[in-house]
N, C-alpha and C positions, 0 to 999 in steps of 0.2 A: 593401145586405146583407139588409135585411128582405125585399125583393122576391125575392132569390135563395133565401132560406130558404123563402119562401112557394111559389116555383116547385118547389123540391125536394120540399116537403111534398105539394103537389098531385100531382106525378108519382108519388111513393111511394103515395099514397092511391088513385089511379085505376089505376095500371099494375102496381106491384110488390106491393102488399098483397093484391090478389085471388089472386095466385099463392101467396103465403105462407099465406093462409087455407085454400086447398085442401090444401096440404101439411099444415097443422095439423089439418085435418079427418081426413086419412088417419092421422095420428099418433094422434089420440084414438080413432078407430075401431078401430085395431089394439089399442090398450091395453084397449079395452072388449070387443071381439069375438074377438080373437086368431085372425084368419083366416090362411089359407095364403098367405103373401106370395110364395112361390116360384111358385105357380100364377098369381097375379095378374100377376107380373112376366113370365111366359111369354106371357100373353094380350097384354100390351103389345108384347113383343119379337117375337112371331110373327104378330100380327094388326094391331094399331093402328099401330105404327111403320112397317112395310112399306107398309101401305095409304096412310098420309098421305104418306110419302116418294114413292111411285110416282105418286100423283095430283098432288102439288104439282110434282114434276119434269116430269111429262107436260104440265102446264099452264103451265110457266114456260119461255119461249124462252131457251135457253142456247146460247152459242157455245163452240166448242172453246177459244177464248182465255179466256173467262170461267172455264171449268172448270179450265184450267191455272193461272190466276191464283189461284183459291181454293185449289187444291191446294198451290201454291207458298207462299202466305201461311200456311196452316194448318201445313204441315210445317216451315216456317222458324220459326214461333212455338213449335212443339213442341220443336224443336232448341234454341232459346234457353233454354226452361224446363228441358230436360234438362241442359244444360251448367251452368246456375246451381245447380240442385239437387244435381248431382254435386259441384260445388265446395263447396257448403255442407256436404254430408255429409263431405267430406274434411277441411274445416277443423274441424268439430265432432266428428270421429272417431266417426261413427255406425257401427254394425254394418252389414254388407252388406244384411241384410233391411230394416233401417230406411231405409237410403239408397234402396233400390228402391221401398219403399212411398211415401216422400215424393216421389220422382221421378214416379211414376204419379199421385199426388194432385195434383201441379202440372201435369202435361202433359195429363191427360184431364179435360176439362170436361163438365158435364152438358148436352150439346148437344141432347138429345132431350126428356126429361121437363121440364126447366127452360128450355132454350134456345128450343125451338119456340114455346111459348106466350109467352115473353118477347118474341121478335121480332114475333109477331103483335099483341100488345097495345101495344107501344111504337112499332113502325115501320109495321105494317099487314100484312094478310093477303097482299098481293102480294109480300112479301119472304120468305115462308116457304119458297118453293122454293129460294132461296139457302141458307137455314139447313138445309134438308133435305140439301143437298149437303155442307154442313159436318158434319152428323150422320153422313152416310155415311163421310166421310173419317176422322172421329174413331173410328168403329167399326172401321175398318180398322186404325187405330193400336192400338185396344184389344185386338183379337184377333190382333195380330201382335207389336208391340213390348211390349204389356202382358203377354201370356203369356210372351214371351221374357225380359222383365226379372224377372218374379216366379218363374219356374220353369225357369231354364236347365238345372238339373240333374235336373228331374223330368219335363219334358214334351219329347217328341221332336218333330222337325220334322213327321213324319207326323201325330202327334196334333194338333198346332197347326193343320195344314192341314185336317184333318177338322173341327175346330171351326169354322174360318172358312167352309168350304164348306157347313156345316149351317145357316148363318144366312140366312133368307129375305131379310133386309134387303139383302144384297149383290146378290142377283138383282133385287130391286126397284130398286136404284140403277142397275144396268146397263141394265135395260129403260127406266127413266125417263130416263136420259141419252140413250139411243138415240132415244126418242120426241121428246125435247126438241130434239136436234140435227137430226133428220130432219123435224121439224114434222109427224110422223104423229100419229094419235090412236087411242085405244082405242075399241072399240064403246061406244056411249052407255050401255047398261045396265050394263056392267062399270065404266065410269068413274064413273057415278052411285053405284054400290054402294061403290066405293073412297072416294068423297068422304064418304059417310055414315059409313063405318067410320073414315076418317081424322079426321073431325070429332069423334069420340069420344075421340081421344087426349088432348087437352088436360086435361079434367077427370079422366079415368081415370089418366093418367100422373102428374099431380100428387098425386092421392090415393095412388097406388102409391108415390111417393117418400116420402110421409109414413109409410106403412105400413112401408117398409123402414127408415126412420130410427128407428122405434119400438123396434127391437132394441137390446139392451143394448150400450153402449160403455164402455170403460174408458180413462181418460186417464192414461197412465203416463209419457209423454214430451212435456212441454209445449213444448220447443224444436222438436221435429219437427213438431208440429201448427202452431205459430206460423209456422215457415218455409214449410210447405206452404200455409198460408192466405195468407201474403204473396205467394208466387209465383203462386198461382192467381187471387187476387182483385185484386191490384194490379199486379204485374209483367206478367201476361199481357195485360191490355188496353193497358198502356203499350207493351209490346213490339210488339203487333199494330198500334198506331197508327204506330209508326216503320216497320214493314214495309209497311203500306198506302201510306205516302207514298213509300217507296223504290221500290215496284213501280208507282207511278202508277195505283193503283186508282181507279175512278170513285167519286164521293162517295156515291152510293146503296149500292153494294156495300161500300164502305169502312165505312159505318155498321153494316151487318149484321155484318161481320167483327169490328169493334171491340167492339160490344155482345155478340156471341156469345162473344168471348174473355173476357168478364167473369163468365161463369156459374160456379157453384161446382163442386167436384169431382164427377165422375160416380159414381153409385152402383155402376156396374160395377167401379170400383176396389175397393170393399169386397167385392163378390161374387166377384171373382177371388181376392182375398186369403183369403176364407173357404173357397172351394173348394180352393185350393192350400195352405191353412194356413200362410200367410206373413204374420205380423203382422196378423191380422184385427181385433184391437181397435184398433190404431193406424189402420188404414185406415178403419174405421167412424167413429172419432173425427174424422178429417180431413174426411170427408163431412159429418158433423153440424156441425162447427164452421164450415166454409165455407158451408154452406147457411143457417145462422143469421146469420153475419156479412155475407153478401151483401145482406141487407136494406138495409144502408147503402151498400156499395160499388157494387152494381148500380144503385141509385137515382142515385148521382152520375154513373156512366158513361152511363146512359140520358139524363140531363139534358144532359150534354155532347154526346152524339152528335145529339140532337134540336136542339141549338143550333148545329150545324155544326162539331163537333170535327174 
């Protein structure tokens, strides 16, 4: 038992705490300087994330089978979380907007700002390409299922499509997958520039997450926050573990998928809720709670996957 606690402590100290420190730095910086969080988020969304995604995918040999397996695992896990959250909402008699917010909080993990550095620090840089693919698939879910779930009555199909097509990440994913499958390469100066830009994502993205979490949140529905936290931080990695074994995923890829499924709720959940004015306080509270609580849950999952879970 002492050895287990020591191992968990070392893992938290060396791999998880650096992530939380950068998030905390962003939080304190925003409280002190009150910077424009929206602009900082756009820099991440339109520059750093596409650059890292494209460069990592281009340098990671992927097969059509691997892409299909990752997509199947991610969508199956999202479906499980959607079903359980809908059932919880029905049993607890939540309002429609509360049910929608909890559902998104459970389904959409922070695969970018939190997931990419987590995978690199815990498993190694060579696995970031897989997580970049996970990030791309989660963004597809965010800007399709996410918009539809929160704004069925406010957002037309055409508006949702325009939002999706305006995201450079989707084009970076398409090009990156093509380069990976075809084993083609970008011109060296362009690839080098993308690497430099992508390498800036980890510190900037984590600071940005802290800046975004510095906004005011109001806790009005403890049961909704608790259910969302349980689904996102505990059920999600457990469900993904079962899915990985059912699909016969390789151990290396399986570790990425399981650890990636343990990340806290995506900040995009709160951003969508704020933009569409659908329970923004609850969405922000779910993001904040899961980001803080994951200090324990992510450490445990990281330990288990590194031990051959």
